[in-house]
N, CA, C and O atoms as a MOPAC input file, in Angstrom:
PM7 MOZYME 1SCF
protein

 N     -6.91700 1    16.93100 1    -5.96600 1
 C     -7.17800 1    17.00400 1    -4.53600 1
 C     -6.94000 1    15.53700 1    -3.94700 1
 O     -7.51700 1    14.56600 1    -4.43600 1
 N     -6.21100 1    15.45000 1    -3.05800 1
 C     -5.73300 1    14.12500 1    -2.46800 1
 C     -6.93300 1    13.54900 1    -1.30700 1
 O     -7.26100 1    14.10500 1    -0.25900 1
 N     -7.35400 1    12.49300 1    -1.77200 1
 C     -8.30700 1    11.95700 1    -0.85800 1
 C     -7.74300 1    11.22100 1     0.56200 1
 O     -6.58100 1    10.82900 1     0.45800 1
 N     -8.26300 1    11.02300 1     1.61900 1
 C     -7.97200 1    10.68600 1     2.94600 1
 C     -7.61700 1     9.11100 1     2.80500 1
 O     -6.88500 1     8.56100 1     3.62700 1
 N     -8.20300 1     8.40600 1     1.67500 1
 C     -8.16200 1     7.03500 1     1.31400 1
 C     -7.53200 1     6.57500 1     0.11800 1
 O     -7.57300 1     7.30500 1    -0.87200 1
 N     -6.98000 1     5.51700 1     0.06700 1
 C     -6.46300 1     4.77100 1    -1.17600 1
 C     -7.58700 1     3.61500 1    -1.53100 1
 O     -8.19500 1     2.99000 1    -0.66200 1
 N     -7.76600 1     3.43200 1    -2.97300 1
 C     -8.65500 1     2.51700 1    -3.52100 1
 C     -7.39100 1     1.47900 1    -3.72300 1
 O     -6.26100 1     1.61300 1    -3.25200 1
 N     -7.85000 1     0.48300 1    -4.49200 1
 C     -6.93000 1    -0.79900 1    -4.78300 1
 C     -6.00300 1    -0.17400 1    -5.74200 1
 O     -4.78900 1    -0.27200 1    -5.56500 1
 N     -6.51400 1     0.48700 1    -6.78400 1
 C     -5.71800 1     1.34100 1    -7.57700 1
 C     -4.42300 1     2.00100 1    -7.31500 1
 O     -3.31700 1     1.68300 1    -7.75000 1
 N     -4.78600 1     3.09200 1    -6.43700 1
 C     -4.15100 1     3.91600 1    -5.94700 1
 C     -3.04900 1     3.23400 1    -4.88000 1
 O     -1.90600 1     3.67100 1    -4.73700 1
 N     -3.52200 1     2.24900 1    -4.26200 1
 C     -2.41900 1     1.61200 1    -3.40600 1
 C     -1.55900 1     0.64500 1    -4.07200 1
 O     -0.47500 1     0.33400 1    -3.57800 1
 N     -2.02700 1     0.09900 1    -5.28100 1
 C     -0.88700 1    -0.40600 1    -6.27900 1
 C      0.08500 1     0.41500 1    -6.75800 1
 O      1.27000 1     0.08400 1    -6.81000 1
 N     -0.46800 1     1.77300 1    -7.21400 1
 C      0.35600 1     2.56300 1    -7.80000 1
 C      1.59900 1     3.07700 1    -6.45700 1
 O      2.79200 1     3.15000 1    -6.75000 1
 N      1.20100 1     3.33200 1    -5.31100 1
 C      1.87800 1     3.47500 1    -4.22700 1
 C      3.11000 1     2.39100 1    -3.80200 1
 O      4.21200 1     2.67700 1    -3.33400 1
 N      2.57300 1     1.08600 1    -4.11000 1
 C      3.38400 1     0.19200 1    -3.73300 1
 C      3.97900 1    -0.37900 1    -4.83200 1
 O      4.68400 1    -1.37000 1    -4.64300 1
 N      3.81500 1     0.10400 1    -6.07700 1
 C      4.36000 1    -0.46400 1    -7.41400 1
 C      3.53000 1    -2.04500 1    -7.60800 1
 O      4.25500 1    -2.98600 1    -7.93000 1
 N      2.44900 1    -2.24100 1    -7.46700 1
 C      2.11800 1    -3.72100 1    -7.60000 1
 C      0.70600 1    -3.43600 1    -8.44900 1
 O      0.13200 1    -2.34700 1    -8.43500 1
 N      0.28600 1    -4.52200 1    -9.13500 1
 C     -0.86600 1    -4.60400 1    -9.79500 1
 C     -2.11500 1    -4.78000 1    -8.89700 1
 O     -1.98800 1    -5.44100 1    -7.86600 1
 N     -3.09700 1    -4.33500 1    -9.15700 1
 C     -4.48500 1    -4.35300 1    -8.17000 1
 C     -4.55200 1    -5.94400 1    -8.24800 1
 O     -4.69700 1    -6.46400 1    -7.14200 1
 N     -4.48900 1    -6.68600 1    -9.15700 1
 C     -4.69300 1    -8.08700 1    -8.91200 1
 C     -3.85800 1    -8.79000 1    -8.00800 1
 O     -4.33400 1    -9.64400 1    -7.26000 1
 N     -2.37800 1    -8.43600 1    -8.01300 1
 C     -1.59700 1    -8.91100 1    -7.06500 1
 C     -1.90800 1    -8.47400 1    -5.41800 1
 O     -1.67500 1    -9.11600 1    -4.39300 1
 N     -2.45100 1    -7.28800 1    -5.57700 1
 C     -2.90000 1    -6.87500 1    -4.21900 1
 C     -4.13100 1    -7.83100 1    -3.72300 1
 O     -4.19400 1    -8.42700 1    -2.64700 1
 N     -5.03300 1    -7.82600 1    -4.71400 1
 C     -6.17100 1    -8.87500 1    -4.26400 1
 C     -5.69100 1   -10.08800 1    -3.72400 1
 O     -6.04300 1   -10.53600 1    -2.63300 1
 N     -4.69000 1   -10.74200 1    -4.68100 1
 C     -4.07700 1   -12.24100 1    -4.42200 1
 C     -3.27200 1   -11.93900 1    -2.88200 1
 O     -3.46600 1   -12.78500 1    -2.01000 1
 N     -2.61200 1   -11.05700 1    -2.63600 1
 C     -2.02000 1   -10.81200 1    -1.27800 1
 C     -2.98700 1   -10.74500 1    -0.38500 1
 O     -2.69600 1   -11.22900 1     0.70800 1
 N     -4.18200 1   -10.24200 1    -0.51400 1
 C     -5.24800 1    -9.88800 1     0.52100 1
 C     -5.68300 1   -11.39900 1     0.85800 1
 O     -6.06900 1   -11.60600 1     2.00800 1
 N     -5.65500 1   -12.35400 1     0.04800 1
 C     -6.40900 1   -13.75600 1     0.18000 1
 C     -5.31200 1   -14.43800 1     0.91300 1
 O     -5.55200 1   -14.91700 1     2.02100 1
 N     -4.23100 1   -14.51500 1     0.43400 1
 C     -3.32400 1   -15.49200 1     0.85300 1
 C     -2.06500 1   -14.97800 1     1.84600 1
 O     -1.46100 1   -15.82400 1     2.50700 1
 N     -1.73700 1   -13.72300 1     1.91400 1
 C     -0.74400 1   -13.26600 1     2.75200 1
 C     -1.11300 1   -11.84200 1     3.22900 1
 O     -0.21300 1   -11.01100 1     3.10400 1
 N     -2.06100 1   -11.50100 1     3.65400 1
 C     -2.58700 1   -10.03300 1     3.94000 1
 C     -1.71500 1    -9.53500 1     5.08800 1
 O     -1.88000 1    -8.33600 1     5.31100 1
 N     -0.92600 1   -10.08200 1     5.78900 1
 C      0.22400 1    -9.26500 1     6.72000 1
 C      1.27500 1    -8.54800 1     5.81500 1
 O      1.96900 1    -7.63100 1     6.25600 1
 N      1.37400 1    -9.04700 1     4.40100 1
 C      2.22400 1    -8.18900 1     3.60900 1
 C      1.59400 1    -6.97900 1     3.09600 1
 O      2.01500 1    -6.46700 1     2.05900 1
 N      0.77600 1    -6.56600 1     3.63900 1
 C     -0.22900 1    -5.33900 1     3.15500 1
 C     -0.30000 1    -4.31600 1     4.26600 1
 O     -0.03900 1    -4.68500 1     5.41100 1
 N     -0.62000 1    -3.11000 1     4.03100 1
 C     -0.90100 1    -2.06700 1     5.23600 1
 C     -2.21300 1    -2.56200 1     5.36100 1
 O     -2.86900 1    -3.14300 1     4.49700 1
 N     -2.63700 1    -2.19500 1     6.87400 1
 C     -3.96700 1    -2.56500 1     7.32300 1
 C     -5.18500 1    -2.10100 1     6.52000 1
 O     -5.21400 1    -0.96300 1     6.05200 1
 N     -6.23500 1    -3.00400 1     6.34800 1
 C     -7.13400 1    -2.38000 1     5.36300 1
 C     -8.26200 1    -1.74800 1     6.37400 1
 O     -8.44400 1    -2.07400 1     7.54700 1
 N     -9.01700 1    -0.69700 1     5.56700 1
 C    -10.20900 1    -0.38800 1     6.31200 1
 C    -11.39300 1    -1.14700 1     6.07000 1
 O    -11.71900 1    -1.28900 1     4.89100 1
 N    -12.14100 1    -1.69000 1     7.01100 1
 C    -13.22600 1    -2.21600 1     6.66200 1
 C    -14.27700 1    -1.23400 1     6.91000 1
 O    -14.22000 1    -0.49800 1     7.89500 1
 N    -15.29900 1    -1.18100 1     6.01000 1
 C    -16.44900 1    -0.21800 1     5.80500 1
 C    -17.69400 1    -1.29000 1     6.12600 1
 O    -17.96800 1    -2.20700 1     5.35200 1
 N    -18.30400 1    -1.07900 1     7.19700 1
 C    -19.46800 1    -2.16400 1     7.49700 1
 C    -20.50000 1    -1.88000 1     6.48200 1
 O    -20.86100 1    -0.78100 1     6.06000 1
 N    -20.97900 1    -3.24700 1     6.11100 1
 C    -22.14900 1    -3.36100 1     4.58200 1
 C    -21.34800 1    -3.01700 1     3.41900 1
 O    -22.01600 1    -2.75500 1     2.41800 1
 N    -20.04400 1    -2.94900 1     3.29200 1
 C    -19.61900 1    -2.65400 1     1.97700 1
 C    -18.66100 1    -3.56900 1     1.63700 1
 O    -18.10000 1    -4.22400 1     2.51500 1
 N    -18.34200 1    -3.72800 1     0.21500 1
 C    -17.12600 1    -4.63200 1    -0.17400 1
 C    -16.02800 1    -4.04800 1    -0.63800 1
 O    -15.02700 1    -4.65800 1    -1.01400 1
 N    -16.20100 1    -2.59300 1    -0.62600 1
 C    -15.10300 1    -1.67200 1    -1.20600 1
 C    -13.83300 1    -1.88400 1    -0.43800 1
 O    -13.74000 1    -1.97400 1     0.78600 1
 N    -12.80200 1    -1.95700 1    -1.38200 1
 C    -11.34200 1    -2.08400 1    -0.62000 1
 C    -10.73200 1    -0.80000 1    -0.43800 1
 O    -10.38200 1    -0.04800 1    -1.34800 1
 N    -10.64300 1    -0.62800 1     0.59900 1
 C     -9.70800 1     0.90800 1     1.02600 1
 C     -9.03100 1     1.07700 1     1.88600 1
 O     -9.46000 1     0.50500 1     2.88800 1
 N     -7.87600 1     1.74600 1     2.09000 1
 C     -6.84400 1     1.88700 1     3.08800 1
 C     -6.67700 1     3.47600 1     3.48900 1
 O     -6.60200 1     4.35000 1     2.62500 1
 N     -6.63900 1     3.68100 1     4.55500 1
 C     -6.17100 1     4.93700 1     5.04900 1
 C     -4.92300 1     5.35500 1     4.44600 1
 O     -3.98300 1     4.56100 1     4.48300 1
 N     -4.78800 1     6.40100 1     3.93800 1
 C     -3.61100 1     7.12300 1     3.27900 1
 C     -2.58500 1     7.09700 1     4.50500 1
 O     -1.48300 1     6.59500 1     4.28500 1
 N     -2.85500 1     7.58400 1     5.74500 1
 C     -2.00700 1     7.79200 1     6.85900 1
 C     -1.48700 1     6.37400 1     7.18100 1
 O     -0.28400 1     6.15600 1     7.32200 1
 N     -2.44500 1     5.40500 1     7.29400 1
 C     -2.07200 1     4.01300 1     7.56300 1
 C     -0.97600 1     3.24900 1     6.66800 1
 O     -0.17500 1     2.43100 1     7.12100 1
 N     -1.06900 1     3.64000 1     5.35600 1
 C     -0.38500 1     3.28900 1     4.55000 1
 C      1.02200 1     3.78400 1     4.52600 1
 O      1.96500 1     3.03300 1     4.28100 1
 N      1.17300 1     5.23000 1     4.81700 1
 C      2.48100 1     5.78500 1     4.84800 1
 C      3.06500 1     5.34100 1     6.15800 1
 O      4.28600 1     5.19900 1     6.08400 1
 N      2.58700 1     5.10100 1     7.24600 1
 C      3.04800 1     4.39300 1     8.33400 1
 C      3.73200 1     3.42200 1     8.56800 1
 O      4.73600 1     3.32300 1     9.27300 1
 N      2.89500 1     2.26700 1     7.64200 1
 C      3.29500 1     0.83300 1     7.39200 1
 C      4.39300 1     0.91000 1     6.41100 1
 O      5.18700 1    -0.02900 1     6.47700 1
 N      4.61600 1     1.78000 1     5.54500 1
 C      5.68600 1     1.90000 1     4.72000 1
 C      7.02700 1     2.31500 1     5.41500 1
 O      8.12200 1     1.87800 1     5.06200 1
 N      6.84000 1     3.16900 1     6.39800 1
 C      7.96000 1     3.76300 1     7.16700 1
 C      8.28300 1     2.61700 1     8.32000 1
 O      9.39500 1     2.59300 1     8.84900 1
 N      7.46700 1     1.86800 1     8.60400 1
 C      7.83000 1     0.63500 1     9.43600 1
 C      8.47800 1    -0.40900 1     8.73600 1
 O      9.39400 1    -1.05300 1     9.24800 1
 N      8.03500 1    -0.61800 1     7.54800 1
 C      8.86900 1    -1.66400 1     6.56300 1
 C     10.11000 1    -1.12300 1     6.39200 1
 O     11.11400 1    -1.81000 1     6.58200 1
 N     10.18100 1     0.18600 1     6.00800 1
 C     11.87800 1     0.60000 1     5.91900 1
 C     12.60400 1     0.42300 1     7.34600 1
 O     13.75500 1    -0.00100 1     7.44700 1
 N     12.05900 1     0.67600 1     8.08400 1
 C     12.68700 1     0.43600 1     9.38100 1
 C     13.22800 1    -1.01800 1     9.74400 1
 O     14.31900 1    -1.31400 1    10.23100 1
 N     12.32200 1    -1.72600 1     9.42900 1
 C     12.68700 1    -3.35600 1     9.55700 1
 C     13.39000 1    -3.92500 1     8.69900 1
 O     14.24700 1    -4.72700 1     9.07100 1
 N     13.17500 1    -3.62000 1     7.20500 1
 C     13.70600 1    -4.47700 1     6.43200 1
 C     14.95800 1    -3.51000 1     5.49800 1
 O     15.82500 1    -4.05300 1     4.81300 1
 N     14.82300 1    -2.13200 1     5.64300 1
 C     15.31300 1    -1.24400 1     4.73100 1
 C     15.01000 1    -1.04200 1     3.41900 1
 O     14.30200 1    -1.89200 1     2.87900 1
 N     15.39000 1    -0.09700 1     2.77600 1
 C     14.99900 1     0.40300 1     1.57500 1
 C     15.17800 1    -0.61100 1     0.54500 1
 O     14.26200 1    -0.77100 1    -0.26100 1
 N     16.23300 1    -1.31600 1     0.46000 1
 C     16.48300 1    -2.30400 1    -0.63900 1
 C     15.53900 1    -3.25900 1    -0.71300 1
 O     15.34500 1    -3.77900 1    -1.81200 1
 N     14.78800 1    -3.66900 1     0.39800 1
 C     13.79100 1    -4.66700 1     0.27800 1
 C     12.67300 1    -4.35300 1    -0.76500 1
 O     12.24100 1    -5.18100 1    -1.56600 1
 N     12.27900 1    -3.12300 1    -0.66600 1
 C     11.25000 1    -2.71700 1    -1.42300 1
 C     11.32400 1    -2.00100 1    -2.48800 1
 O     10.40000 1    -1.27300 1    -2.85100 1
 N     12.58100 1    -2.13900 1    -3.19700 1
 C     12.76800 1    -1.27300 1    -4.43500 1
 C     12.72400 1    -2.38700 1    -5.37100 1
 O     13.47400 1    -3.35700 1    -5.26700 1
 N     11.76400 1    -2.24100 1    -6.37200 1
 C     11.37900 1    -2.92200 1    -7.17100 1
 C     11.70100 1    -2.23200 1    -8.74100 1
 O     11.53200 1    -1.01400 1    -8.80700 1
 N     12.11300 1    -2.87700 1    -9.88400 1
 C     12.38100 1    -2.43400 1   -11.03100 1
 C     13.07700 1    -1.10000 1   -10.93100 1
 O     12.65000 1    -0.22300 1   -11.68200 1
 N     14.13700 1    -0.78500 1   -10.08000 1
 C     14.93600 1     0.33400 1    -9.83700 1
 C     13.95500 1     1.52200 1    -9.40800 1
 O     14.46900 1     2.63400 1    -9.52700 1
 N     12.89300 1     1.50500 1    -9.02300 1
 C     12.12500 1     2.51900 1    -8.35900 1
 C     12.00400 1     2.31900 1    -6.70700 1
 O     11.76800 1     1.32400 1    -6.02200 1
 N     12.30700 1     3.89900 1    -6.33500 1
 C     12.53600 1     3.62200 1    -4.81100 1
 C     10.93300 1     3.79100 1    -4.38700 1
 O     10.29200 1     4.79400 1    -4.70000 1
 N     10.46300 1     2.86100 1    -3.75700 1
 C      8.76600 1     2.88100 1    -3.30800 1
 C      8.75500 1     3.85200 1    -1.96400 1
 O      7.63700 1     4.16500 1    -1.55300 1
 N      9.63600 1     4.23600 1    -1.41700 1
 C      9.55900 1     5.10400 1    -0.30200 1
 C      9.98900 1     6.45500 1    -0.38000 1
 O     10.37000 1     7.11400 1     0.58700 1
 N      9.91900 1     6.85100 1    -1.54900 1
 C     10.26700 1     8.20400 1    -1.86200 1
 C      9.12800 1     9.11800 1    -1.46000 1
 O      7.98900 1     9.04500 1    -1.92200 1
 N      9.52000 1     9.92300 1    -0.61800 1
 C      8.27700 1    11.03100 1     0.13300 1
 C      7.71700 1    11.91700 1    -0.82900 1
 O      6.62500 1    12.44600 1    -0.61900 1
 N      8.39900 1    12.13300 1    -1.91100 1
 C      7.93800 1    13.07100 1    -2.77100 1
 C      7.04900 1    12.31800 1    -3.84300 1
 O      6.57200 1    12.81400 1    -4.86300 1
 N      6.93400 1    11.08400 1    -3.41700 1
 C      5.92800 1    10.24900 1    -4.67100 1
 C      4.52700 1    10.79400 1    -4.50100 1
 O      4.17100 1    10.98400 1    -3.33800 1
 N      3.77400 1    11.04400 1    -5.35900 1
 C      2.58300 1    11.72200 1    -5.61300 1
 C      1.53200 1    10.95000 1    -6.33200 1
 O      1.78500 1    10.60300 1    -7.48600 1
 N      0.31700 1    10.61700 1    -5.76800 1
 C     -0.53500 1    10.21300 1    -6.94400 1
 C     -1.34300 1    11.10600 1    -7.76000 1
 O     -2.00000 1    10.65800 1    -8.70000 1

């Protein structure tokens, strides 16, 4: 069953990035990631699945598919499942 939220591992899998790379981006260049969900009183890193998919579509529209293809994988394949 798919949850409504991505944790850092699921986000990494969806964006084809290592979780440590995501943490580094969060510290140094957070604008290069989808908007994060802030949970008051918690240090958990979470992203709404819907927000991530919208962000990916926006990146596609702005930069085209080729910018986000890594190691020959199409990161924006809508058939991608976790």
